[in-house]
C-alpha positions as CSV (number, residue, x, y, z in Angstrom):
1,M,-184.7,-132.6,35.7
2,S,-184.4,-135.9,33.1
3,Y,-184.0,-135.0,29.5
4,I,-182.9,-137.4,26.5
5,T,-180.1,-136.1,24.1
6,A,-178.3,-137.4,20.9
7,A,-175.0,-138.9,21.9
8,R,-172.5,-138.4,19.3
9,N,-171.9,-141.8,18.5
10,G,-175.7,-141.8,16.7
11,G,-177.2,-143.4,19.8
12,F,-179.2,-141.3,22.9
13,E,-178.5,-140.7,26.3
14,V,-180.8,-140.4,29.3
15,R,-179.5,-137.6,31.5
16,E,-180.3,-135.7,34.7
17,S,-179.3,-132.4,35.7
18,R,-179.0,-130.9,39.3
19,Q,-178.0,-128.1,41.3
20,T,-174.6,-128.5,43.5
21,P,-172.6,-126.0,45.2
22,K,-170.4,-125.4,42.3
23,G,-173.4,-125.1,39.8
24,P,-175.2,-127.3,37.7
25,R,-174.0,-130.6,36.8
26,S,-175.5,-133.5,34.5
27,R,-175.0,-137.3,34.8
28,T,-175.6,-139.7,32.4
29,L,-178.2,-142.3,33.2
30,A,-178.1,-144.7,30.7
31,T,-177.2,-144.6,26.9
32,F,-179.5,-146.4,23.9
33,R,-179.8,-146.7,20.2
34,E,-183.7,-147.9,21.2
35,L,-185.3,-147.2,24.0
36,D,-186.5,-151.0,25.5
37,A,-187.9,-152.1,29.1
38,A,-184.7,-152.5,30.4
39,T,-183.2,-149.1,29.6
40,I,-186.0,-148.0,31.0
41,E,-186.0,-150.3,34.3
42,K,-182.5,-149.2,34.4
43,V,-183.4,-145.2,34.4
44,I,-186.1,-145.5,36.6
45,A,-183.7,-147.3,39.0
46,R,-181.3,-144.6,38.8
47,V,-182.9,-141.4,38.6
48,D,-183.5,-139.2,41.9
49,K,-186.4,-137.9,40.7
50,P,-189.4,-140.0,40.3
51,L,-189.9,-140.4,36.6
52,S,-192.5,-142.4,35.1
53,R,-192.2,-145.1,32.0
54,E,-194.7,-142.7,30.1
55,E,-192.5,-139.3,30.6
56,L,-189.4,-141.5,29.5
57,V,-191.0,-142.5,26.6
58,A,-192.4,-139.2,25.4
59,A,-189.3,-137.6,26.2
60,A,-187.5,-140.4,23.9
61,L,-190.0,-139.9,21.1
62,R,-189.3,-136.2,21.6
63,A,-185.4,-136.4,21.3
64,G,-186.4,-138.3,17.7
65,A,-185.5,-142.2,19.2
66,T,-186.8,-145.2,18.8
67,V,-188.7,-146.7,21.2
68,A,-189.0,-150.8,20.8
69,A,-192.8,-152.5,21.5
70,P,-193.3,-153.7,24.8
71,P,-192.3,-157.5,25.6
72,V,-196.4,-158.3,25.4
73,D,-196.5,-157.1,22.0
74,E,-193.5,-159.3,21.1
75,A,-194.9,-162.3,22.5
76,A,-198.5,-161.5,20.8
77,K,-196.8,-160.8,17.2
78,A,-195.3,-164.4,17.8
79,L,-198.5,-165.9,18.9
80,L,-200.3,-164.7,15.7
81,R,-197.6,-165.6,13.4
82,S,-197.6,-169.3,14.7
83,I,-201.5,-169.4,14.1
84,A,-201.4,-168.4,10.6
85,R,-198.9,-171.2,10.2
86,G,-201.9,-173.2,11.6
87,E,-200.5,-173.8,15.2
88,E,-203.1,-173.7,17.8
89,P,-202.2,-173.5,21.5
90,N,-204.6,-176.1,23.5
91,Q,-207.8,-175.9,24.9
92,R,-207.0,-174.8,28.2
93,L,-204.4,-172.2,26.8
94,R,-206.7,-171.4,24.7
95,R,-209.7,-170.5,27.0
96,L,-207.2,-169.1,29.7
97,L,-205.9,-166.7,26.5
98,L,-209.4,-165.7,25.5
99,G,-210.4,-165.0,29.4
100,A,-207.2,-162.6,30.0
101,L,-207.8,-161.2,26.5
102,A,-211.3,-159.9,27.6
103,G,-210.5,-159.2,30.9
104,E,-211.1,-162.2,33.0
105,G,-207.7,-163.4,33.7
106,T,-206.9,-165.0,37.0
107,A,-203.7,-164.9,39.5
108,A,-203.2,-168.3,38.3
109,E,-202.1,-167.4,34.8
110,E,-198.9,-166.0,36.5
111,W,-197.9,-169.8,37.5
112,L,-198.1,-170.5,34.0
113,G,-194.7,-172.0,32.6
114,T,-193.0,-171.6,36.2
115,S,-190.0,-174.1,37.5
116,P,-191.1,-176.5,39.9
117,A,-188.5,-174.5,42.3
118,E,-189.7,-170.8,41.4
119,R,-193.1,-172.7,42.8
120,G,-191.3,-174.3,45.6
121,D,-190.2,-170.8,46.9
122,A,-193.2,-169.4,46.6
123,L,-195.3,-172.1,49.1
124,E,-191.9,-171.7,51.1
125,D,-192.4,-168.2,51.2
126,V,-195.9,-168.1,52.1
127,L,-195.1,-171.3,54.9
128,L,-193.1,-169.0,56.5
129,L,-195.3,-166.2,56.5
130,A,-197.8,-168.1,58.4
131,D,-195.4,-169.2,60.8
132,A,-194.4,-165.2,61.5
133,V,-198.1,-164.4,62.5
134,P,-198.3,-164.4,66.4
135,I,-200.0,-166.7,68.1
136,R,-202.5,-165.7,70.9
137,P,-202.3,-167.2,74.0
138,R,-205.2,-169.4,75.4
139,P,-206.5,-168.6,78.6
140,K,-207.0,-171.4,80.5
141,K,-211.0,-170.9,81.0
142,I,-213.0,-170.2,78.1
143,G,-215.7,-167.9,79.2
144,F,-218.6,-168.5,76.5
145,P,-222.0,-166.3,77.0
146,R,-224.6,-168.2,79.1
147,L,-227.3,-169.1,76.6
148,D,-230.4,-168.2,77.7
149,S,-233.3,-170.8,76.4
150,G,-236.2,-168.1,76.7
151,R,-238.1,-170.4,79.2
152,G,-240.3,-167.9,81.5
153,S,-240.4,-164.9,79.6
């Protein structure tokens, strides 16, 4: 069972208790002042029993901890500040952004801002996958069914 408790230094600890032959034991999975995405990932990776992000956030709020806004919210705030100052994204990015907000996103948007090295690595992975697909040997004679012209019927 995982839970969050206040630490002596004013922060919080995510702890997990479990039963051992010597009795119940508790271990610290992570410490934090504000629960953020990195801490959530760290806890989920270390916990023995499955734990969702929503359960962890709810436990943090019950314990009185503050929860950091998701990175997408920070990016949205930065974009809105820029637009308020008169800056605007180019027409292509504007269309992609409006489409994504309307739920019409595409897989291509994941590649925006990636380096040529990352794109090359992904291409190499796809090519290696294609090479790993087994090729069925062809028979020496390919037997096609006889085509009947339909004469005489």
